[in-house]
C-alpha positions in Angstrom: 12.7 -15.8 -5.2 15.5 -14.1 -3.6 15.4 -11.0 -1.4 16.4 -8.9 -4.3 13.6 -10.3 -6.8 10.9 -9.3 -4.2 11.5 -5.8 -3.9 11.4 -4.2 -7.3 11.0 -0.2 -9.0 7.6 0.8 -9.8 5.6 3.9 -10.8 2.2 4.3 -9.8 0.0 4.7 -13.0 -3.5 4.4 -11.3 -5.4 4.9 -8.3 -8.5 3.7 -7.4 -10.2 3.7 -4.2 -9.4 0.2 -2.6 -5.9 -0.4 -4.3 -3.0 1.7 -6.4 -1.7 0.1 -9.9 1.8 0.4 -10.1 4.2 -0.5 -13.2 7.3 -2.2 -12.4 10.4 -1.6 -14.9 9.4 -4.8 -16.7 5.9 -3.8 -17.7 4.2 -5.8 -14.8 1.7 -4.6 -13.1 1.2 -4.4 -9.5 -1.9 -3.7 -7.6 -1.5 -2.7 -4.0 -4.1 -2.8 -2.0 -5.2 0.7 0.1 -5.2 -0.7 3.6 -6.0 2.4 5.4 -7.8 5.3 3.7 -5.6 8.1 4.9 -5.9 11.4 3.5 -2.5 12.1 3.6 -1.7 9.3 2.3 -3.8 9.1 -0.7 -2.1 13.0 -1.6 1.1 11.7 -1.7 0.3 8.7 -3.6 -1.5 11.4 -6.5 1.8 13.8 -6.0 3.3 10.3 -7.0 1.2 9.2 -9.7 1.7 13.3 -11.3 5.4 13.1 -10.7 6.2 9.9 -12.0 8.8 9.0 -9.7 10.1 5.8 -8.3 9.1 3.8 -5.6 10.2 0.5 -3.7 7.2 -2.4 -3.6 7.8 -5.7 -2.0 6.6 -7.7 -5.4 5.5 -10.8 -3.0 3.7 -8.8 -0.6 1.9 -6.3 -2.9 3.0 -3.1 -0.3 5.0 -0.1 -0.7 8.3 -0.2 1.3 8.5 1.8 4.7 11.9 2.8 4.0 14.6 3.2 1.1 15.6 0.1 -0.7 19.1 1.1 -0.3 18.7 0.7 3.2 20.2 -3.1 3.2 19.4 -3.7 7.3 15.6 -3.6 6.5 16.1 -6.1 4.0 17.1 -8.9 6.8 13.5 -8.9 8.1 12.0 -10.1 4.7 
């Protein structure tokens, strides 16, 4: 799996206490574990769910990215 395949665009389609369910452009589901139950983080996730915005997700690690997927410098570490 190359770098381009690891990072995908996804929409949040569901939120549970310990995981966030995302759907990729290819209709594949990715369950992202919620590591810290931060109130502000969860509010942002609910806002993203309601708005339908696409967010970058590392498909292999099942984590949200801390940076924008257009930033090529941050891809070098993955």
